Structure formats: C-alpha cells, structure tokens
C-alpha positions in Angstrom: 87.1 69.9 95.1 87.7 66.1 94.3 85.2 63.4 96.4 86.4 59.8 95.6 86.5 56.9 97.4 88.3 55.6 94.7 92.6 55.2 93.8 93.5 58.6 92.9 96.4 58.6 90.4 98.4 61.9 89.3 100.2 61.5 86.4 99.8 58.7 83.8 98.2 55.3 84.4 97.2 53.6 81.2 98.3 54.8 77.8 100.9 56.5 76.7 99.3 60.1 77.6 100.5 61.7 80.7 99.6 64.8 83.0 101.9 67.9 81.3 101.9 70.9 83.5 102.7 71.5 87.2 100.6 71.0 90.3 100.1 74.8 92.2 98.9 72.7 95.7 97.6 69.4 96.9 95.5 69.0 99.9 94.0 66.0 100.9 91.1 66.1 104.3 88.6 64.3 105.6 84.9 64.4 104.0 83.9 68.3 103.9 86.9 69.5 105.4 88.2 72.8 103.4 90.0 76.2 103.9 87.8 79.2 103.7 90.6 81.5 103.9 92.7 80.2 100.9 89.8 79.5 98.5 87.8 82.4 96.9 85.1 81.9 94.7 85.1 85.9 93.7 87.2 88.0 91.8 89.2 85.1 89.8 90.5 85.7 86.4 88.0 83.9 83.9 90.4 81.2 83.8 89.3 80.0 87.0 85.7 78.9 86.5 85.4 77.1 90.1 87.4 79.3 92.3 91.2 80.4 92.6 93.6 80.4 95.3 92.8 84.0 97.7 95.9 85.3 95.5 93.4 85.4 92.8 95.9 83.6 90.5 95.8 80.8 88.5 98.8 79.0 87.1 97.4 79.2 83.4 95.6 83.0 84.0 98.6 85.0 82.7 100.6 84.1 79.4 104.1 83.3 80.4 106.4 86.5 80.6 103.4 88.0 82.7 102.2 87.6 86.4 98.9 88.5 87.8 99.3 91.9 89.4 96.8 91.9 92.5 96.1 95.3 92.8 94.9 95.6 89.3 93.3 92.4 88.9 94.8 91.7 85.3 98.1 90.7 84.3 101.3 92.6 83.5 104.5 91.7 81.6 107.5 91.1 83.9 109.8 94.5 84.2 112.6 95.1 86.6 110.2 96.2 89.4 109.0 92.6 89.8 110.9 89.5 91.0 110.9 88.4 87.6 114.0 91.1 86.9 113.1 92.2 83.5 113.1 89.4 81.0 114.7 87.0 83.6 112.5 83.9 84.9 111.7 83.3 88.5 110.9 80.8 91.1 108.8 82.0 93.3 104.8 83.0 93.9 103.0 85.2 92.3 105.7 86.2 89.4 105.8 85.0 86.4 108.3 82.5 85.8 109.6 78.9 86.5 112.1 77.5 86.1 113.1 73.5 85.9 116.9 73.9 87.1 116.7 74.6 91.1 119.9 76.4 90.5 118.8 78.3 87.8 117.3 82.2 88.2 116.9 83.2 84.5 115.3 80.8 81.3 113.0 81.4 78.3 110.1 78.4 79.4 110.4 76.1 81.8 112.1 73.4 80.0 114.5 75.2 78.2 118.4 76.7 78.9 119.3 78.7 81.7 120.6 82.1 80.4 121.4 83.0 84.5 122.6 81.6 87.5 121.9 82.4 91.2 124.4 84.0 93.3 127.3 81.0 93.6 126.4 79.1 90.6 127.4 78.9 87.1 126.6 76.8 83.8 129.5 74.9 82.4 130.7 74.2 79.1 128.9 72.2 77.1 125.8 71.9 79.2 122.6 74.0 79.9 122.0 73.9 83.5 123.2 75.8 86.3 125.2 74.7 89.0 126.8 75.1 92.1 130.3 76.7 92.0 132.7 73.9 92.7 134.0 75.5 95.5 130.2 75.4 96.5 127.1 72.9 97.9 123.4 73.3 97.7 121.5 73.8 100.7 117.9 72.4 100.2 116.6 74.7 103.0 117.3 77.9 101.6 117.5 76.9 98.3 121.1 78.7 97.8 124.4 77.7 97.0 126.6 78.7 100.1 131.1 78.7 99.4 132.9 75.6 101.1 135.1 76.0 103.7 138.4 78.1 102.5 140.5 75.8 102.2 138.4 73.7 99.9 137.9 74.1 96.2 135.0 71.5 95.8 133.0 70.0 98.1 130.2 67.6 97.0 128.4 67.0 99.9 125.7 69.6 101.9 128.4 70.3 104.8 131.4 72.5 104.5 134.4 70.5 105.7 133.1 67.6 103.1 135.8 68.2 100.9 136.6 66.3 97.7 139.6 68.3 96.5 141.6 70.7 98.7 143.2 74.2 97.8 147.0 74.1 96.9 147.8 75.2 100.3 145.8 72.3 102.2 146.2 69.1 102.8 143.8 66.4 102.9 142.9 65.3 106.3 139.6 62.3 105.0 137.8 64.9 103.8 138.7 67.7 105.9 141.2 69.9 104.7 144.1 71.4 106.9 147.1 73.6 106.9 149.2 70.9 108.5 149.0 67.3 109.7 147.9 66.9 112.9 149.5 65.5 115.6 149.4 62.1 115.2 149.6 61.9 111.7 152.8 61.7 108.9 152.5 63.5 105.7 152.3 61.7 102.8 151.7 63.5 99.6 149.1 64.4 99.0 147.6 63.4 102.9 148.5 63.0 106.0 148.4 59.7 107.5 148.3 58.2 110.6 151.7 57.4 112.3 152.7 53.6 113.4 155.4 54.7 115.6 154.4 56.0 119.0 154.4 59.9 119.9 155.4 59.0 123.7 156.1 55.3 125.2 157.0 56.1 129.0 155.3 53.9 131.3 155.8 56.0 134.9 157.2 52.8 137.1 160.2 52.9 135.1 163.6 54.8 135.8 163.2 58.5 134.3 166.6 59.0 134.9 168.8 60.1 131.5 165.5 60.7 129.4 166.5 63.8 127.5 164.8 66.0 125.2 161.8 64.9 125.7 160.2 66.0 129.0 160.6 68.9 131.1 159.6 69.0 134.6 159.5 72.7 135.3 158.8 75.8 133.5 162.5 76.2 132.9 163.4 75.3 129.3 166.4 74.2 130.4 165.6 71.3 132.6 164.9 69.0 129.5 165.1 65.3 132.0 164.2 63.8 135.1 166.5 63.3 137.7 166.7 62.3 141.1 166.9 66.1 142.3 163.1 67.7 142.5 162.2 71.2 143.1 158.8 72.4 144.5 157.1 72.3 141.4 158.8 68.8 140.3 156.7 65.9 140.2 157.8 63.2 142.1 159.1 60.2 140.5 158.5 56.9 142.7 161.0 54.6 141.5 159.1 51.5 140.1 155.5 52.8 140.8 154.5 55.9 139.5 155.0 59.7 139.0 153.5 61.7 142.4 151.8 65.4 141.7 150.6 67.5 144.3 149.2 70.8 143.9 152.2 73.1 142.6 153.2 70.0 140.8 153.8 70.5 136.7 155.5 68.8 133.7 155.1 69.3 130.0 156.1 67.9 126.8 159.0 69.2 125.2 160.2 69.8 121.8 158.6 66.8 119.7 158.1 66.5 116.7 156.1 64.0 113.8 
C-alpha cells in the first residue's frame, strides 16, 4: 500500500532510466481503503514479500514458460492442458505468457515476434506481428478479429459495412458493397453515383392522357396508360387539380429502369 500526498509518477520522470515491466493492477482509494478479499498475506510465493493477489500469484514468481498452479502452490511448465497450449504464449490471467501484439496467440517473449495468430488473423510478409485478415476487423470489447460483410474484401473500420475494398462481384456505394446499384443511382465503373436525372417527374394536377409505359392504374399489366375511362380500381384524375384515391383504388410504377 502506498500512502503519499505528493505527486505520483508511473514510469520515467527524470533521467534516462524508466520503468521496465507491466502493471498487474492499480487501485486508488480514500485513506485506509482496501480490498481484503483481493489481497492476502499468507500462502504467497516467496517473491511476494508484502502479500499477493488472492490468486496467490506474483507476475515475477514463475519463470517465463511457466504458470502458477494454485492447486499445488507451485510453478508448473506450460503444457497442452493449460491455456498456454504447449509452447504457445498466452494473454489471459493465471497463464504463463503475455504477447505484446493483441492479435498474437504465440510468442517466445513479450516483445518477440509472433509465432502464431488468433483466429482470422495472419502475419504479413516481411512483418513479425499478427494483424486481422484483410476481410476482418478488430473488436476491442471481445479482443477478436471478426469477418467483414460477405461482399467486402477489406474493411479497416470496426463496422461490417465500413468497406475499403469490395469483392469482385460487388459494387461500391460509399463504404457499402452491393450486388447492384440502388434506385436513384447509376453505375459508373467501378462504383455507383447518384443519378442527376429524375426517376419520376410528374405533377398530379396535369393531364395524364397519353403518358404511356410509365404508370399502370390497375392490377392488369396491360393497363399502361391513363385515360378518361376509369374502373373501380383506378384513382380518379381530376384535370388541373389532383389525383383522387378511395379505399379500393390502386396504382403502381411500371417498368422503370435506371
């Protein structure tokens, strides 16, 4: 326990020498505050002169490649029955190795090169650290590499749709990859751009007679144009005003291509 009313520095403050190692935990309390259930003073390894966490483990109590077995209160070599997985490194509590790179699952020492990666990660050519696959992205909360959207070959952000490169069968619309351009967009290799021409430009107060091939006013596909003769399913066009709908009236767009 440290009681100090002055300034506390972690790491180097003056001179050329600095802290070497890693912090197990840091807790700050009001005066006389402590966690009795997390800190014990008996049954600890010899290197813990003032006590140890309740797991009875000190970070430096076992040699590299070993872990502290709480059942036997002794250091044991990593093997396949432990999280270490044989000679592989580890990043979780109560295991024998910590690798610097977060995507690394195996290393010979903290700062050494990775020898194996977590799922959906790889070691790029000419590099010695793992990184998520090009079609995967890093999730901080789960410490995992997750696969991008199926149409995305490379997503650099932490969202499946934030694609920086689409697959060969997809078209880029901003950062989203699609099978085809959406309504209102036109294909302009290699992406989709907003069309500058109107899809539909019709004022309902105008005369609709003669507009062929755009609208149909009934469920029949043969009824491609508006006329002055309407049936019970047709809306009623009122010249120079609007289009009147009643409960049974329907109309739909017909054969529109971008």
